[in-house]
Backbone as numpy.savetxt, mean C-alpha at the origin, in Angstrom:
# Nx Ny Nz CAx CAy CAz Cx Cy Cz
-0.15 -7.05 -21.76 0.15 -7.07 -20.49 0.49 -5.43 -20.07
-0.01 -5.18 -18.70 -0.03 -3.81 -18.32 1.39 -3.66 -17.47
1.81 -2.35 -17.78 2.98 -1.80 -16.76 2.36 -0.93 -15.51
2.84 -1.74 -14.15 2.26 -1.21 -13.08 3.40 -0.49 -12.37
3.01 0.77 -12.30 4.36 0.97 -11.03 3.49 0.61 -9.62
4.19 0.07 -8.90 3.62 0.13 -7.42 4.35 1.31 -6.41
3.53 1.91 -5.82 3.99 3.41 -5.49 4.53 3.22 -3.72
4.95 3.52 -3.17 4.92 3.32 -1.30 4.38 5.07 -1.12
3.20 4.93 -0.53 2.81 6.11 -0.18 3.92 7.19 0.96
3.12 8.35 1.03 4.38 8.92 1.50 4.47 9.11 3.22
5.14 9.39 3.61 5.45 9.13 5.13 4.15 9.83 5.41
3.78 9.06 6.93 2.83 9.46 7.57 2.87 10.14 8.60
2.08 10.93 9.31 1.54 11.89 10.42 0.84 10.93 11.25
1.22 10.38 12.15 0.66 9.80 13.10 0.21 10.55 14.46
0.76 11.74 14.69 0.79 12.89 15.75 -0.58 12.85 16.26
-1.40 12.99 15.05 -3.26 13.38 15.72 -3.87 12.13 16.13
-3.20 10.97 15.42 -3.87 10.25 16.13 -3.28 9.95 17.71
-2.50 9.77 18.07 -1.94 9.58 19.45 -2.28 10.80 19.95
-2.67 11.95 19.80 -3.18 12.92 20.53 -4.69 12.68 21.34
-5.06 12.08 20.09 -6.62 11.63 20.09 -6.59 10.47 20.86
-5.15 9.72 21.03 -5.65 8.67 22.07 -6.45 7.39 21.41
-6.55 6.99 19.97 -7.15 6.40 19.59 -6.11 4.87 19.10
-6.58 3.81 19.26 -5.76 2.77 19.24 -6.13 2.01 17.77
-4.59 1.19 17.77 -5.02 -0.06 17.04 -5.15 0.66 15.48
-6.21 0.09 14.52 -6.26 0.23 13.33 -6.84 1.71 12.84
-6.98 2.28 14.27 -7.31 4.10 13.88 -5.98 4.74 13.09
-4.67 3.83 13.52 -3.62 4.57 12.97 -4.12 5.23 11.30
-5.00 3.74 10.78 -5.00 4.25 8.98 -6.05 5.29 8.31
-6.29 5.94 9.72 -6.67 7.31 9.21 -5.63 8.41 9.30
-4.35 7.94 9.72 -3.40 9.02 9.80 -2.98 9.69 8.51
-2.76 11.05 7.98 -2.61 12.05 6.77 -1.16 11.70 7.04
-0.91 12.28 5.61 0.74 12.51 5.30 1.38 13.75 6.29
2.74 13.32 6.69 3.40 14.22 7.54 3.68 15.58 6.02
4.05 16.43 6.74 4.39 17.75 5.88 5.44 17.01 4.65
6.50 16.00 5.01 7.62 15.28 4.53 7.26 14.45 3.29
5.69 13.77 3.93 4.97 12.90 3.21 4.67 13.64 2.02
3.83 14.42 2.14 3.74 15.62 0.87 4.39 15.81 -0.04
5.87 16.27 0.32 6.79 16.60 -0.72 7.26 15.25 -1.20
7.00 13.84 -0.58 7.72 12.66 -1.28 6.68 12.82 -2.43
5.00 12.96 -1.80 4.56 12.67 -3.24 4.42 13.27 -4.17
4.88 14.85 -4.00 4.94 15.92 -5.13 6.03 15.60 -5.78
7.47 14.79 -5.15 8.53 14.74 -5.85 8.03 13.08 -6.49
7.67 12.43 -6.34 7.24 11.51 -7.12 6.44 11.50 -8.15
5.32 12.44 -8.06 4.54 12.76 -9.24 5.15 13.53 -10.60
6.22 14.40 -10.04 7.11 15.25 -10.86 7.81 13.89 -11.51
8.52 12.67 -10.68 9.65 11.82 -11.69 8.42 10.75 -12.56
7.33 10.74 -12.14 6.33 10.26 -13.12 5.93 11.18 -14.05
6.07 12.25 -14.11 5.83 13.30 -15.68 6.47 12.51 -16.57
5.41 11.84 -17.81 6.10 11.36 -19.19 5.95 10.24 -18.71
5.73 9.56 -18.37 6.08 7.61 -18.23 4.79 7.62 -18.69
4.08 8.33 -19.31 2.38 7.44 -19.94 1.53 6.73 -18.86
1.34 7.19 -18.13 0.76 6.53 -17.00 -0.58 7.12 -17.30
-1.99 6.18 -17.02 -2.89 6.58 -17.93 -4.13 6.61 -16.48
-3.89 5.95 -15.25 -4.88 6.04 -14.58 -4.12 6.09 -12.84
-4.64 6.08 -12.15 -3.84 6.13 -10.92 -4.86 5.14 -9.67
-4.22 4.04 -9.13 -5.29 3.38 -8.07 -4.39 3.51 -6.69
-5.69 3.56 -5.90 -5.02 3.77 -4.49 -5.63 3.05 -3.33
-4.75 2.30 -2.23 -5.02 1.88 -1.15 -6.40 2.55 -1.04
-7.58 2.12 0.28 -8.10 2.70 1.05 -7.48 3.65 2.14
-6.40 3.41 2.30 -6.05 3.96 3.67 -5.32 5.56 3.44
-5.94 6.46 4.26 -5.97 7.73 4.13 -4.37 8.03 3.46
-3.16 7.68 4.20 -2.05 7.92 3.72 -1.47 7.58 2.17
-2.43 6.52 1.98 -2.46 6.15 0.86 -3.01 7.39 -0.48
-4.15 7.07 -0.07 -5.28 8.32 -0.82 -4.86 9.48 -1.01
-4.15 10.10 0.16 -3.45 11.13 0.14 -2.38 11.43 -1.14
-1.48 10.40 -1.11 -0.68 10.19 -1.62 -1.00 10.10 -3.36
-1.98 9.21 -3.44 -2.20 9.31 -4.86 -2.97 9.82 -5.18
-3.75 11.22 -4.70 -4.73 12.25 -4.73 -3.53 13.38 -5.44
-2.35 13.46 -4.74 -1.26 14.07 -5.15 -0.75 13.94 -6.50
-0.71 13.14 -6.60 0.07 11.98 -8.29 -0.93 12.32 -8.78
-2.56 12.10 -9.01 -3.27 12.30 -9.73 -3.78 13.66 -10.04
-3.67 14.24 -9.20 -3.84 15.67 -9.91 -2.75 16.37 -10.64
-1.36 16.22 -10.22 -0.34 16.27 -11.09 -0.03 15.79 -12.09
-0.33 14.56 -12.22 -0.72 14.19 -13.84 -2.09 14.07 -14.58
-3.05 14.83 -13.59 -4.42 15.06 -14.88 -4.95 13.57 -14.76
-5.07 12.69 -13.95 -5.30 11.70 -14.32 -6.80 10.99 -13.29
-7.48 9.89 -13.86 -8.55 9.55 -12.70 -7.99 8.78 -12.00
-8.77 8.71 -10.52 -8.42 7.94 -9.06 -9.42 7.30 -8.98
-8.95 5.62 -8.93 -9.95 4.94 -8.37 -9.34 4.03 -6.93
-9.90 3.53 -6.21 -9.84 3.21 -4.93 -9.83 1.42 -5.16
-9.25 0.61 -4.49 -9.00 -0.79 -4.78 -9.17 -1.31 -3.23
-9.95 -1.84 -2.36 -10.46 -1.93 -1.37 -9.20 -3.05 -0.67
-9.19 -4.11 -1.42 -7.93 -5.12 -1.29 -6.59 -4.41 -1.53
-6.14 -3.51 -1.79 -4.94 -3.16 -1.80 -4.58 -2.40 -0.84
-5.04 -2.92 0.49 -4.80 -1.85 1.86 -3.46 -2.78 2.59
-3.03 -2.61 3.62 -1.64 -2.73 4.43 -2.00 -4.23 4.87
-1.08 -4.49 5.22 -0.89 -6.07 6.15 -1.59 -6.10 6.91
-2.49 -7.18 7.77 -3.01 -6.94 8.79 -2.31 -7.44 10.01
-1.76 -6.25 10.99 -0.62 -7.29 11.77 -1.60 -7.97 12.96
-3.08 -7.79 12.93 -4.07 -8.87 13.69 -5.03 -8.86 12.96
-5.71 -9.82 12.17 -6.91 -9.87 11.43 -7.98 -9.67 12.66
-8.23 -9.80 13.58 -9.11 -9.45 14.56 -9.61 -8.41 14.58
-8.50 -7.38 14.44 -8.20 -5.85 14.90 -8.37 -5.39 15.81
-7.99 -6.38 17.09 -8.01 -5.74 18.22 -6.32 -5.45 19.04
-5.63 -5.00 17.91 -4.40 -4.43 18.16 -4.13 -3.12 18.95
-3.60 -2.71 19.77 -4.02 -1.72 20.51 -2.92 -0.47 20.09
-1.74 -0.51 20.01 -0.54 0.07 20.14 0.57 -0.32 18.86
1.40 0.68 18.91 2.65 0.43 17.73 3.29 -0.74 18.17
3.27 -0.51 19.44 4.10 -2.03 20.05 3.52 -3.19 20.03
2.16 -3.35 19.96 1.44 -4.73 19.15 2.00 -5.07 17.96
1.38 -3.86 16.96 1.98 -4.04 15.44 3.48 -4.63 15.76
4.59 -3.92 16.34 6.08 -4.37 16.24 6.10 -6.24 16.54
5.04 -6.10 17.64 5.31 -7.40 18.24 5.16 -8.33 16.90
3.97 -8.17 15.95 3.27 -8.83 14.86 4.31 -8.97 14.22
4.97 -8.06 13.57 5.96 -7.74 12.71 7.11 -8.97 12.97
7.54 -8.37 14.30 8.75 -9.45 15.06 8.48 -11.34 14.57
7.25 -11.38 15.02 6.70 -12.61 14.95 6.47 -13.14 13.71
6.19 -12.01 12.78 5.77 -12.55 10.98 7.64 -12.72 10.50
8.42 -11.92 11.04 9.56 -11.97 10.39 10.26 -13.44 10.90
9.75 -13.69 12.19 11.00 -15.17 13.12 10.22 -15.89 11.98
9.11 -16.15 11.59 8.53 -17.23 10.68 8.31 -17.20 9.43
9.53 -16.18 8.94 9.66 -16.02 7.49 8.00 -15.62 6.78
7.23 -14.82 7.52 6.04 -14.23 7.14 4.86 -15.51 7.23
5.21 -16.72 7.39 4.13 -18.11 7.15 3.76 -18.20 8.84
2.47 -19.03 8.88 2.43 -19.17 9.93 3.15 -20.64 10.54
3.75 -20.86 11.32 4.35 -22.44 11.18 3.48 -23.60 11.60
3.81 -24.73 10.94 3.05 -25.65 10.43 2.36 -26.07 11.53
0.64 -26.23 11.45 0.06 -26.71 12.44 -0.31 -25.72 13.68
-0.05 -24.50 13.20 -0.51 -23.24 14.10 -1.22 -22.08 13.18
-1.76 -21.29 14.03 -2.01 -20.03 13.42 -2.04 -18.84 14.23
-1.80 -17.74 13.76 -1.34 -16.57 14.07 -2.51 -15.47 13.63
-2.50 -14.62 14.71 -3.56 -13.14 14.19 -3.30 -12.97 13.22
-1.95 -12.39 12.92 -1.28 -11.52 11.98 -1.54 -12.17 10.20
-1.86 -11.60 9.05 -1.99 -12.02 7.85 -0.46 -12.49 7.35
-0.66 -14.14 6.68 0.69 -14.37 6.30 0.76 -13.62 5.09
2.22 -13.89 5.02 2.77 -13.35 3.01 1.70 -13.95 2.40
1.77 -15.03 2.50 1.02 -16.15 0.86 -0.43 -15.35 1.03
-1.27 -15.47 2.39 -2.58 -14.45 1.82 -2.37 -13.20 1.18
-1.53 -12.43 1.86 -1.77 -11.02 1.49 -1.11 -10.95 0.16
-0.17 -11.76 -0.40 -0.11 -11.82 -1.53 -0.93 -12.27 -2.51
-1.85 -13.19 -2.60 -3.00 -13.89 -2.42 -3.77 -12.54 -2.92
-4.09 -12.08 -1.75 -5.19 -10.78 -1.88 -4.81 -9.80 -2.63
-3.72 -9.44 -2.87 -3.17 -8.09 -3.34 -2.98 -8.80 -5.00
-2.88 -9.74 -5.39 -2.88 -9.82 -6.39 -4.07 -9.97 -7.42
-4.83 -10.43 -6.59 -6.53 -10.31 -6.63 -6.92 -9.40 -7.16
-6.87 -8.29 -6.37 -6.70 -6.99 -6.22 -6.30 -6.07 -7.54
-5.17 -6.26 -7.81 -4.37 -5.98 -9.07 -5.23 -6.39 -10.24
-5.31 -7.28 -10.31 -6.12 -8.18 -11.52 -7.81 -7.51 -11.54
-8.41 -7.31 -10.44 -9.58 -6.46 -10.20 -9.80 -5.14 -10.71
-8.54 -4.44 -10.55 -7.94 -2.96 -10.78 -7.48 -3.10 -12.47
-6.78 -3.43 -13.07 -6.49 -3.62 -14.64 -7.79 -3.86 -15.28
-8.71 -5.18 -14.52 -9.95 -5.31 -15.30 -11.13 -4.34 -15.40
-10.88 -3.42 -14.38 -11.70 -2.18 -14.40 -11.40 -1.21 -14.92
-9.92 -0.89 -15.84 -9.45 -0.23 -16.41 -9.39 -0.49 -17.43
-9.65 -0.74 -18.74 -9.84 -1.30 -20.10 -9.06 -0.33 -20.91
-7.98 -0.46 -21.57 -7.70 0.61 -22.39 -6.24 0.99 -21.78
-6.32 1.10 -20.59 -4.84 1.46 -19.70 -3.62 0.75 -19.49
-2.95 1.08 -20.27 -1.60 -0.24 -20.20 -0.77 0.37 -19.23
-0.84 1.16 -18.72 0.27 1.92 -17.80 -0.53 2.27 -16.64
-0.14 1.48 -15.31 -0.80 2.54 -14.49 -0.50 2.59 -13.32
-0.63 3.41 -12.19 0.37 3.63 -11.10 -0.66 3.09 -9.98
-0.11 2.38 -8.86 -1.02 2.06 -7.83 0.03 2.65 -6.62
-0.85 2.89 -5.95 -0.40 3.94 -4.69 -0.70 2.89 -3.34
0.09 2.27 -2.78 -0.39 1.38 -1.63 1.18 1.34 -0.43
1.04 0.41 -0.02 2.22 -0.17 1.05 3.38 -1.04 0.96
3.98 -0.61 1.96 5.39 -1.30 1.70 5.45 -3.03 1.57
4.36 -3.37 2.44 4.39 -4.83 2.37 3.27 -5.29 1.99
2.78 -4.61 0.68 1.67 -4.78 -0.53 2.89 -4.69 -1.62
3.75 -4.04 -1.81 4.75 -3.99 -2.64 5.77 -5.14 -2.76
6.05 -5.36 -1.52 7.09 -6.51 -0.72 6.21 -8.16 -1.69
4.87 -8.34 -1.10 4.21 -9.46 -1.56 4.07 -9.47 -3.06
3.99 -8.40 -3.64 3.95 -8.30 -5.19 5.41 -8.34 -6.01
6.27 -7.91 -5.32 7.68 -8.05 -6.17 8.92 -8.64 -5.44
8.56 -9.10 -4.05 9.85 -9.54 -3.78 10.45 -8.58 -3.26
10.65 -7.13 -3.05 11.28 -6.08 -2.85 10.54 -5.94 -1.47
11.83 -6.25 -0.64 11.53 -6.10 1.06 10.95 -4.44 1.75
12.42 -3.41 0.96 12.36 -2.31 1.15 12.26 -1.30 0.01
11.49 -0.86 0.26 10.63 0.53 -0.71 10.27 1.59 0.36
10.77 2.68 -0.16 10.80 3.82 0.87 9.70 4.57 0.56
8.85 5.61 1.31 7.94 6.30 1.05 8.30 7.31 -0.45
7.22 7.39 -1.25 7.28 7.85 -2.44 8.27 7.07 -3.35
8.70 6.15 -3.17 9.51 5.48 -4.15 8.32 3.90 -4.80
8.95 4.01 -5.77 7.92 3.03 -6.60 9.01 1.65 -7.11
7.88 0.39 -7.61 8.77 -0.87 -8.23 7.78 -0.90 -9.09
8.31 -1.18 -10.68 7.46 -1.67 -11.88 7.31 -3.18 -11.49
6.26 -3.55 -12.36 5.91 -4.95 -12.43 4.94 -4.72 -14.04
5.24 -5.93 -14.31 4.31 -6.18 -15.61 3.30 -7.39 -15.11
1.86 -6.79 -15.43 0.86 -7.77 -14.91 -0.22 -8.09 -16.04
-0.47 -9.14 -16.03 -1.51 -9.71 -17.19 -2.88 -8.89 -17.11
-3.03 -8.79 -18.36 -4.37 -8.15 -18.37 -5.36 -9.24 -18.71
-6.73 -9.06 -18.06 -7.52 -10.29 -17.83 -7.96 -10.30 -19.37
């Protein structure tokens, strides 16, 4: 078994995205805020001595920046696992605003994270998110032979899908055991 620290990225700064008028999925390019950088540094300090041997990140900027801060502090290699990206509020990528995302989250919550029987929605159901992230985690672990303790920097919904813990604050982590392939 591998011990996996699932860490939520630091707080993002969406101001550059809003200033440019970039819609929808462009928000995934948002860097960390000053507070987010500090959250990443604090988390990295808290992980010193934890025996972590590799850092894996979601491809989204806020997670990559957080993971880079952690990897540099812990002097560890960093790899990216594409399918550890955040939950999709609209699998067609046609959302335009934060209000659209909030509406998708509200609908997601109203239906317990799953599409009502006999219907489909544009958002990614929790079961699909969980399957995607579990497979990505297995792939990440398989690509790190001999690494028994890793940190995965990802997103709140990803952590929820893998742990059942809905509220993980920026810079906070949860641990799970994952089977080695």
